[in-house]
N, C-alpha and C positions, 0 to 999 in steps of 0.2 A: 418316916413321914415325908422326908425330902424326896425319896424315890417315888412314893405314891403321888406326890404333887406333880412330879415331872411326867408321870404316866398319864394322869387325868387331863392335864392341860391340853395336849394335842387332840384328845377325844372330844373335848368340849368345842375346840375350834372346828373340827370336822362337822359336828352336829350343827353348829351355827352356820357354817357354809352351806350345808345341805338344806337347812331351813330357809336360808336366803335364796338359794337356787329354786327350791320348790315354790317359794313365794313369788319369785320373778316369773316362773313358768305359769303359775296361776293367773298372774296379772296379764301375761301375754295371751293366754287362752281366752280370758274374759274380754280382752280388747278385740281379739279376732272374732269372737262370737258377737260382740256388740256391733262391730263393723258389718258383719254378715247380715245381722238383723236389720241394720240401717238400710243396707242395699236392698233387702227383700221388701221391707216396708216402703221404701222410697219408690220401688218399681223401676222398670226399665222399658225401653222402646220395644214393643213386640205387637205383632198382629197375627191372630190365629185364624187360619182359613183351611178348608179342605186341601189335602195334599195332592189329590188327583183331580182330573177334570170333572165337571158337572155336565151330564148329558140329559137333554130334554127334547121334546117334540114340539113342532110348530103348533101354536095355539094354547099350549099348556102354561102352567105357572110354576115357578121355582123359587126357592128361598136359599140364598147364599148365607150359611151360618158364619158369623164373624164376631170376634171379641178382641180387645186390645188392652195394652197397658202402657204406661208412660211414667217418667220420673215426676213425681208430684212435689218433691221438695229438693232444694239444693243441698249439696254436700260441701258446705263451706269449711274452710280450714282456719286454724288459729295457731299462732306461734310458729314453732319450728316444724312445720309440715304436719302437725298432729291434728286429727279431726276435732272440730269444735263440738262441745257438748250440745250445742244448739243446732248442729247441722242436720240431724236426722228428723226434722219435723218439730224441733223445739221452737221456742219463741223467736230465736234469731234466724232460723232457716226460712228462706223465701219459699212460699208455696206457689205452685204452678197450676194453672187451670186450662182447660181445653177451650179454644176460641172458635175453631171451625172443624167440621167433619165432612168428608166428601168421598164420593165414589167416581171413578173415571175409567176410561178405556186405555189400556196399554201403557200410559205414561207412569213411570216408577215413582214420581213425586207429584203427580196430578197437576202438572203445569200445562194446562191445555185450554183451548178456546171453548170447549163444551164439556159439561159435567152430566153424568148420569144422575147424580144427586149432590147437592151442596146445601149445608145447613143454613147458609146465608142466601140461598135461592138466587145465586148469580150464574149467568151463562148456562142455563139449562139446555140440554139437548132436546130439541122439539120432538124427536122421534120417540122419546120415552115419556112424553106428556101423558099424565093420568094412568100410567102403567107401572110406576115405581112407588114403593112404600118403604120408608126407612124405619126399621124396628128398634132403633136405639135412641139415645138422647145425649145431649152434651154432658160429657164427663161420666156417663153411665158405664163405660167400658164395653158396651154392647153396640155392635155396628152391623148387624145382620140386615140384608137387603132382600126385598121381595120384588120380583118382576112378573107381571101378568101378561097374558096374550102374547106369548113369545113369537118372535119373527126370526127368520133365518139370518137376517142382518144383525140380530142381537149377538151372534157368535163373536167371541173375542175374549181378551184377558181383562178381567175386572180387578181394579186396584183400589184399596181403601187407604186413605191418608188423613192425617189430622195435624192441626197447628195449635200450639200452645202459646202462652205469653212469655215463654223463655226467650231472652234477648238473642242468644247465640245458638243454643243447641236445637237441632231439628231432627225430626224422625228420619231414619235412614231410608234409602230407596227400597221399594217394595216390589216383590215379584208378582203378587196377585194370584188369582185363580182363573182357570180357563172354563168358559161356558161354550158348549157345542150344541147347537140347535139343529136337529135332523128333520128332514121333511116327512119321515115316517118312522114308526117304532122300530122297524127292522133295518133301516138304513144305517150304513156305516159312514161316519163323517170324520174328517180330519181337520186340524187347525194348526197353524204356525203362529208363534208369537216371538217377536213382533210380526205383524202380517203385512205391513206396508214397506218392506225393505229393511234389511238388517245390515249394520255396519260391520266391517271386518274386525275381528277381535272380540265381538260381543258374544253373548250366549243365545242360542236358538233353541226354542222349546217346541217340540212337536207333540200333539196329543191326538188320540184316536179313541172313539167309543161308539157304542150303539145303545139306544135307549132300552131295547129289548134284552141285550146281553151285556150288562155293564162290567161283568167279570170275565169275559171271554178272552182267549189267548190272542195276542196281537203281534203281528210280524210286519216290519217296515222294509220297504224296498225303495231303491232309487232307480229312476227310469233308465239310466245308463248302465245298469247292472241287473242281472237276473238273480244274483245271490242275495241272501238275507243280510241286511245291513244292521238291523237292530230288532230286538224282541222286547215287548212291554208296551203298556198303554201310553206311557209318556217317554219321550226320547229327548234328553237334554244334550245338545252339542255345544260344548264350550269352545271359545276362541275360534269362531268360524273363519274360514278363508274363502277366497273366490272359488276354490275347488269344490266347496260345498254347495255352490249354486246348482240348480237343476230342478227336476220334478220328482216329487216323492208321493208315495201312496202307502196306505196301511191295509193289511189283510187280516180279517177276523175269522177265526175258525171256531165253529160251534158244532161239535160232533163231526159228521161227514160233510157238512155244508161249509163253503168258503165264500166270503163276501169281501169285495174290494171297495175301498173308498174312492172318491173322485181324485183326480190328480191335484196335487198341492204344489204350486210353483214357489220356489225359494230363490230370491235374488239377493246375493251378498254384494253390497256396495263398498267401494274403497276409494281412497284419495288417489290423485295422479301418481303414477310410477313409471319407471323406464323412460323418463323424459329426456330427449336428445335434440341437439341442433346440428344440422348438416349444411354444407355449403356446396353450391354448384355454380361454375365449374370447379372441380376439385384441383388440388395441386397449387402451382405458382399462380398468384393472382396479379392482375393488372388494374391499377386504379381507374384507368380509362374505360374499363368494361364493367357493366353492372353485375353484381353478384346476387344470387338467389339463396336466401337462408330459409331453411325448412325446419320447423319445430314439430315434433311428434310426441305423443304420449298415450299411455293406456290408463283409463280411469272408468269408474262406474258410479254415477252416470258419466258419460263421456264429456270431455272438455268441449265447450261450445265456442269459447273465445280465448285466444292467446294474447298475452300482452308482452310487447317487446320493449326492451330498454337498451341503453348504450352508455358506455363509459363508467363513471363513478356509481351509477345506479346498479351496476352488476356486481359490486363488491359484496362479499358475504354478509357484512354487518350493515349494509346500506338500508335505510328506511325508504322503501320505494314509494311511499305516499307523498314524499317531497319531490318526486321526479315525474316528469311527463312521460307516459307510456304510449305506445302505438298499438292499437287493438286490431286484430285480424280475426275474421270469422273462420272457424275450423270446418274441415270437411272430413267425412268418414273415410278411413283407409282400411284396406284389407277386408277379409271376411268377418273379422270380429266386430261386434257392435260397440265395443268399448274403445277402439283405437281411432284416433283422429290426428290431423296435422293442419298446419297453416304456413303460408309463405309470405316473405317480404323481399323487396329488391332494394339493394343499397350499393353505393360506391364508396362509402366511408370505411376506413380501416379502424382498428381498435377492438375493444371488447364489446360483444353483443350478447344479450341473454334474453330468454323468453320465460314467461311464467305460465304454467298450466295450472288451472284451478277449477275445482268443483265444490259442492257444499260440504265435502268431508275434509278438504285440505288443499294444499298446493305443493308444487315442486318446481324448482328453477334449474335450467341448464344454460350454459354459456359457451361461447366460442370466441377465439382471438383471430382477427383478420389482419394479415400483413401483406402489403403490396410489393411489387418488384420495381416500380419506377424510382429512379434515383432523384434526390432533391438537389438542385443546382443552387449553390450559395450566391448571393448578390455580388456584383463586381464593384470594386472601388474605382475612384476617378483616375488614378494612376494606371491601373490595369486597363481601364477603358481606353486611355490614350495610346498605350503600347499596342493594344489590339487594333486600334484604328490605323496606326502607322504601318503595322505589318500588312493590313488589308490594302492600304493605298500603294505600298511598295509592290505587292503582288499584282495589283491592277495595272501599275505603270509597266511592269515587266511584260505583262500580257499585251499591252498596247505596242511596246517596242517590237516584240516578236511578230505581231501582226503586221506592222509597217515593213519590216524586213521581208516577210513572206510576200507582201504585195509588190515591193520593188523588184524582188527576184523574178516574180511572175511577169512583170512588165518588161524587164530587161531581156530575159531569155526566151520569152514566148511571143510577145507582141512585136518586138523590134526585128528588122531584116538581119539576116546572118551572112557574113562575108567569109568565104573560104579562100585561102591562098595555097596554090599548089606549086611546088618548086621541083623542076626536073634537073637532075645533074647529068652532064655528059662530059666526055673528055675534051670536046671542042667548043661547046656553047651551052647557054642556059636560056630558058624561055619562061615567061610568067604569064599568066592569064588571070583575069578577074571575072568571076561569075556572080551575077546578081540573082 
């Protein structure tokens, strides 16, 4: 009996441990499923739009299909980071509701001065008056938009955005959908988004389509190259640089026919760079001569005004808003339309710097000026007396020398000279005086 008891005891412990582990896993799985359901039921930020561009003809009507979702309740937590039982829509979870729904052009958050549509009817774009119909409703999760009597100026990227009563959480930025309006069914049209200039580092989206051939093969070219740069109806260029600036066009092939779109200009803008300060004349400087400082920079759009500072304002951590700057108008330099420069004239030594700025940022460059003129320290009273005595002594010596020279001149040049000639002979001597 004793042996049997010893054998059964560990078996019971294993079963108990297994049951405990199974129970823990079941609880974990149930918790995971519960959290997943909460996330699904609560919803998340999303906008569903066509993935490709919408192509239409002038004068026609189109409908942009759209639906959305958003977090309708808060995921509150209780205790040691565990989800609250009330967080997924229970009595304690805060419910959120849609306050505003809007359509705009190109802006990813619809922060704009004009709206294609706004549920609060604010800042309407007059060009869409009586041509736009919103097919959704507040909180309906339907956001489709109908535009009638299309114009070629309606081409662009249409973005849907909504605002809820959530105090902190906002809908993420939206890419939108591109609408291309062609002047005829067979025309090939291209569109760049954004269309009014793109900042370096952003994403550029090129779209090409034809109303008559929405599924035709599309090839993209850049005007500076005859080789194919991309194939496909949509071309996304991420992190664009200034090298991506240029003219683009798309080519559509339908059987044996080839149609090209119009030229699509792309201008990639960037903050000032390669900002430098130079001095003229170069080399050793003299405080008594004016120095010309030249500040040059490359920027798009180009810098129109340079601001000069001196001294402490040129320190790297200095707040230049507390210092008085000197503004100079820039002039274009070189063959590039993005390069410019400006000059100032100064006689002051020390650190000088210039700030090049456009709407995308700024860059600062500085230079240290050192002159060659020695600084003479002030003289003390004792040293002044010594120097005065030396000066007087030198002056008296000059006077004495001058008197001696004058007397010598009077004595030997202006006075008559007497010569005495003596002849010696064995018997007599004679003397004569000549005047």
